[in-house]
N, C-alpha and C positions, 0 to 999 in steps of 0.2 A: 448634342443635348436634345432631349425630348420631354414631352409633357404627357402625363397619363390622362386617360379618359376621365378617371375619377376626379382629377384636379379640375378639369373643365366643368364637370357637373357640379362641383362644389362652389362655383362662383355665383353668388346670390343675385348679382345684377343681370346675369344672363337668363335666369329663370328657366333653365333647362330641366326636362323631366325624363328620367330613364324609363323606357317602355319595354325593353327586352335586352337579352344578352348580358345580364348582370354578372355572369361569370367572367366577362372579359374587361371589366372596368379598369384593370391594371395595364391594359395595352397602352403602348407608348405612341404618341403622335409626333411625327417629324415635320408635317406640313398640313395645312388646311386648304382644301380645294372645294370649289363649288362646280356642279355639273348638272345639266338637265338632259344629258345624252341617254339614250335607251340602253346602249352598250358601251360604257366608258372604260371598259377593262383594259384595252390596249394602251391607254394613256396613263395608266397607274403603275407605280413601281414598288409600292409597299410603304407602310408607315403613315398613309394619309388619313386624315379625318375628312370624309366625304359629306358635304352639305348639299341637299337638293330639296326642291319643292315637290318633286314627284310628278312633274308635268308629263313625262314620257314613261312612267312606270307601266309595265305590262298590265293589261286589263284583267287577266285571269290570275287565280291563286297560284298555280304551278309556275307561271312566268315570273310572278313576284318572288316566289321562293328561290327560283334559279337566279334572279337578280342579286339577292342577298348572298347566295353561295358564290356567285362570280366575284363579287367584291371581296369576300373572304379569301378566295383563292389568290387574289392579287396581293394579299397581305395588308389590306386596309385595316387601320386601327379601330375605326368606328364609323357609324352612320348617323347623321343628324337630318331629320325630316322636318321641313318647315310646314306648319299647318296654318289654315286660314285662307289659303289661296286655292290650290288645286284640290287639296284634301282638308276636310274639316277636322279630321283626327287621323292618327297613324293607323294604316290598314292592318287588320288582325293577322293577315298572312305574313306581313313583314315581321310582326312581333313573334309569331310562332317560329319562323325561320331563324330569327336572331337568337331566341332562347335555345333552339336545337343546336345551333352552331357554336354559340358562345361569343358572338360578335356584338358589341354594345350598340344599341339603337335608342336614340333619344329624340324627344319632341322639341322642336324649336318654335315657340309661340310667335304669332304674327308681329308683336311689338319688338321682338329681338331681331335685329339686323344680322345677316350672315357676316357682314363686315366687322361687327362688334366681336364676334367669336374669333375671326381671323386676327384682329388686333391684339386681343388678350392672349391668345396662344403664342403669337409671334413675340410679344413683349416678354412673356414668361420664358420662352426659349432663349431670347437674348440675355435675360437676367441670369439664367442658369449658366450660360456660356461665360458671362463675365465673372460669376462666382467661381467657375472652374479655373479660369485664368488666374484669379487671385489666389485660389488654393494652390495652384501649381507654383505661383511666385513665392508663396510662403514655404512650400514643401522643398523646393530645390535647395535653398540655403541650409535648411535643416538637415537634408541628406548630406550636404557637403560637410557641415560641422560634425555630423555623426561619423563620417568616415575619418575625419581628423582625430576625433576623440576616442572612438570605440571600434573602428574597423567595419568590415563588411556586414557583420551581424546587425549593427545598428542601422545600416542602410536598408536592409531587408525589413526591419521593423517599421522604419519611417515610411517606406513605400507601401507596405501592407496597410498601415494606418491611413495613408492618404487616399488609397484606392478603395478601401473597404473590402479587400480581397485577401486570399491566401497567396503568399509569395514564397517561392522556393528557389534555391540555388543548388544546382547539381554539378558535380565534377564531370570530366569527360567520360568517366566510366559509368555515369548514371547514379552515383551515390549522392544522397541528399546531404549537403554540408551546412546548409542554413535553411530555416523554415519558420514562418510566422503567419498566423498566430498558433496554428496547431499542426502537428505532423500528419501528413496525408495517410489515408488508409492504403492497404496493399492494392486494392483494385484501382484506385485513383492513380497511385504511383505507377502501376503497370500501364495505364492509359497514357500518362505523361511520357513514359519511356518509349512507348510505341510511337507516339507523335514525334518525339525528338529523333528517332531513328530514321524518319522519312527524309531528313535533310536539314541543313543549317539555317535556312531562312526563317525569320520570325513570322508567325501567323496566328490569327485568332481562329479557334476551331470550336464549334458548339457541338456538344454531345448530349444525348438524351438524359443522362443521369448525372453528369458532372458539371453542367453549365458551360461557360466559355473558358477556353484555355488559350492563353497567349504566351508565346515564348520567343526569346531572343538569344542568339549565341553571344557569349562573352569572349572577347578576344581583341588583340591588337595585331593588325597585319595578318600573318599566317599563324600566329600564336593563338591557340585555342585553350581557354581556361575552364570552359563549362557552359552552362545554360541558365538563363534567368527565366523563371516561369511564373505567370500570374493566373490564378484560377478564381473566377468570379461568376456572379449570376448572369452577367451580360457582357458582350464584347466591349473592349475599352474604347472610349471616345478619343477624339483627336488630342485633347489636352492630356488625357491620361497616357496616351502613347508618348507624348513628350516627356512626361515624368518617368515613364518606363525607360526611355532612351537615356535620360540623364542618370538614372540609377545604374544602367548598364555601363555607361562611360566611367562612373565612379568605381564600380566594381572592377572594371578592367584595369584602372589605375592601381587599385589596391592589390590585385593579383600580380601586376608587374613590379610593384614595390619590393617584394621579397627578393627578387632577382637582383635588383640594384643594391639592396642591403647585403646580400650574400657576397656580391662582388666587392663592396667596400670592406666587409669583414675580412675577406681573403687578403686584400691589400694591406689592411691593418695587421693581420697576423704575420704576413711576410716582413713588414717593417719591424714588428716586435721581435721576431725571431732573429733578424739581423743584428738588432741592438744587443740581444742576449748573447749572441755568438761573437760580439766584438767586431762584426763586419761593418765597414763604412756603409752607411745607409743614405741613399739619395733622398733629400728632403722635399723633392719636387711634389710628390704626392701630398705631403702635409700642407705645403703652401697652396696647392690647388684646392684642398679641402677648406682651408681658411678663407679662401676667396668667396665661398658661399655666404660668409658673414658680412661681406661688404655691401654698401648701398649701391644705388644705380650709378653713382659716379666712381665706383670702385674704391671706396674709402671705408676705413674702420675707425673705431675709437675704443679705448680700454677704460673700464670702470674697476677701481680697486677699493676693497673694503679692508682697512687695517683694523684689527681687532685685538683687544687686550686679554682675551682668553680663548681657549679652544672651543668652549661652548658658544661663545659669541660668533666664532667663525662658522659653526654649524648653522646657527640661526640666520646669519647674514647670507650664507650660501643658499639656504632654502628660500629665503625671501627674494633673492636675486633670480634664482631659477624660476620661481613662480611668475615673476614679472616678465621674464623673457618669453616663457612658454605662452603666457596670456597674450603677448604681442604678436605671436606667430613667427618670431625670428628663430633661427637655429641656435642651439645652446652650445657655446664654447666657454667653459668655465674650469678654472684650475684652483684648487684649494690646498693650502698647506696649514701648518699648525696655527698661524696667526694672521693669515691673509687669504682673501678670496679675490680672484682676478677674472674678469668677465670681458669677452670681446663682443662688440656690437657693431651694427651698421652705423656709420657716422651720423646719419640723419635719424637715428632711433630716438624715441622719446622715453625709453626705459629709465635712464638716470633720473629724469624729472619725476617719473612715477614712483620711484623708490623713496617713500617718505620715512622719516624717522620712526613714526608709529608702527610701520610694517615690521620693524625689528623688535617689537615688544619690549620687555624689560631690560634687554641688553643694549638698547640703543645708545646709552651713555658710555658704552665700551667700544663703540664703532665709529671710525672716521672714514668718510667716503670721498674719493677723488676720481675725476674723469679727465682723460686726455683730450686734446684737440684731434681733428681729423688727420689720418695717416693712411698711406697705401698699406695693404696687408704685409708687404715685405719689410715695412718699418715697424713691425710688431714690438721689437725690443724698445725702440725709442718711445712708442706710444705707452708701453707698460711703465717705463721709467717716469714719463711725464705724469701718468696717473698716480704713481706712488708718491711723487713729490707733491701733487695736489692733495692727496690723502694726508700727508704729513703736515700740511698747512691747514687742514680742515678742523673744524670744531667737533668734539665728540658729541654725538647725538644730533648733529646738524645736517642740513641737506648736502648733497655732493658738491665739492668745490671744483670748479672748472680750471684746469691748468692754464687756459688761455687768458684768465683774468688775474693770474698771480703776478706779484712783484717780489723783489728781494725781501721787502719788509713783511711779506706774508708768512715767512718762516720764523718760528720762535727762536731758533738757534742763531739765525742771522741777526734778528733784532737784539739778541743778547750781546753778540759780539760788537755790533755797531753802538749799542748803548754804552758798553764799557769803554769803547774808544771815545765816545762823546764825553763821558764823564772825565776821562783822563786828558783829552786834547783841549777841551773847551773851558776847563777850570779857570785858567788865568783871566779869560774874558768874563766869565760869570762872577769871579771875585771882584774884578774891576767895577762891573755894574753895581754890585752890592755896596762897595765902599763909596763910589762917587755918584750913585743914583743916576747912572747913564743907561742907555739901551744899546750898547755896542752889539750885543747878541742879536737883537732884532734887526739892526742895520746889516749885520753880516748875513743874516738869513735872506733879507730882501735882495741883497747884492748877489748872493749865490743863486737864488731862484730866478733872477733876471739874467743869469748866465754872464755876469760881469758887465752888463750894460748899465753905465752910470745914469743915463737919462731916465730909463724906465724904472730903475731901482729908486732913484731919488723921488720920482713922481709917486711911486707907491708909498713912500714914507712921508711925503709932503714936505721935503726939505730941499735946499739947493744942492746941486751936484757937488759943489766945492765942500760943503759941509759933510756930505757923504764920503767924499774922498779922504777928508781928514779923519773921519771915524774908521774907515777901512784901513788906513795907514796905521792907526793906533792898534787895531786888531792884529794886523800883520806883525807888528813889533811884539805884542803880547804873546802871540802864538809862535813867533819865530818861523813863520811859513811864508812862502812866496805865493800870494794869492793871484798872480798872473798865470800860474800853472793850472791848466784845466784839470789835471788829475788831483791836485790838492783841493781845488774847489769841489770836485765830485765827492771826495772822501768826507769833507767837512759838511756838505749838504746831506749826505746819507746819515752822518752822525746826528745832525740836527733833527732829521725826520724820525730817527729811531728814539731820540731822547728830547722830545720837544720842550720839556720843562727845563 
C-alpha cells in the first residue's frame, strides 16, 4: 500500500506548501526518509519521500539541479525541504528543476516536525493495508459463493470488481472465454497473448500504453486449463495477489468439475443401459453415490411428504429442493404421484427448516415424516420409518419424527384398540355405572403399576387388600386372567386408546 503526494499535501495540520513539480502530485509514497547527505542516491531504492533541511545542498545552481535529477533517477516520489534553518525559503534552482522534471517539491515550515510527516504517512499506509485485508476477507467468500451459484463468469466479475481492474480468462489456445468489465481491444489482446507465450509463470508486467498486466496459469498438477489475466493501472499489491490466487484456485476447481461430472454421467448411462437391457446391474455405484448424502458419522435420514394431490406433491418437492440446496447438501429426491422422498445427512437441520407456510396453500394437503439416523445401506428401512411417521403426522403440521412415535400415534391403531376397549371393558363400565364404583380406575392403576399391588394401592390411596378385592371382581367380570402379562398389556393399550 502507498500514499500519494497529493494526500500528504492535503493534510491541513502539516501546513505543507507545494513549490514545484505539480505534475507529479499523484506519485505514490512507500516510505518517508530524512537525509542530509550531499549524495544520498546509493541508499535509495524508489518510492521514498525524501525530507531534508538542505544542510549539504550544492552551493551552485547546476549542482542543485543535478541533485533533484539524481533523486528522480532513483525513483523518489517527492522532496520536502524544511525552511527556517539552513534556508529561509526554497531555493529557486530546486523549484525550476522540479517543474522541469515533474517531481513534487514542497516546503516544510519550521513548526512542522519531520516526525509528524513520518507518523501521518505511516499511519495512513497501515490504514490502507488494513482496509485491503478487510476487502480481501469480504471478497473471498463472495467469489466462493459466486462459483457455487453461477460458475466461472461470476468469479471473474467479483475479482474485477474487487481489484478495480479488467480481468480475463483465456483458454490454452489464447481465446478469451470470460472477460469483465469490457472486452479488450485487438492490440491489448495481442500484447497479452505475447506475454503468455513467454512461459507459464505468473508475473506483473508494465507496458507504456496498457498499464500493468498480471497473469497466472490455471491448472491442477499437469492439467492446464488456461490463464487468468488482470490488467490494471498499477501492479497488484500483496493483498490483491492473494485475491488473485484465490480466484485462480476456484477457477481450477470449476474447470476440473466438468471432468468429474462427465465421469459420473458415463457411469449413470452405463447403469441405465444395463437396466433397459435387462442385464443384472451392480448397485455398488449407486450405494457409493448415496454415501455422499451421509453426515460425518456416515448416517442418513429420510424425509417423506405424503400428499393428497399431484399438485401438492409438486409444491412440496419444490419447497424441499429449495431447502436442501440452500443448506448446501446434495439433493437426493424421489417423487411419485402422491409422495416426495428426500435423503439427508442425519445431522441436517433441513426438516426443522421446512415450515408449513413454505408449502403455501397446499399445506393442509401435506403430511411430513422423518426417520431416525440410519447407515446408507439401510435406506429402505429409513424410508419405511419416514412413511410411518408421515402417516401419523397432522396435515399442515411440522414433520413428525419416527423416533418419537408410539402405537397410539397411528389413527388406525387407535381405532382398533378403541373398538377392543369398547367391547372388552363394557362389563366393567356397566358395573361402575350401576353400583357407583370405580373398578375401571382401579384396573388402570393396577395395569400402569405393572401388577404391583403396593404401588397401585398407594396411587389410589386404598389398602392393598381393598385393591385385591376390586381386581378380583374385574377379573370375574372380564373373564380374564390378570396374572397374565399379555392380557394386562392388551387391557392397558385399550384403556390408553379409549380413556373415557
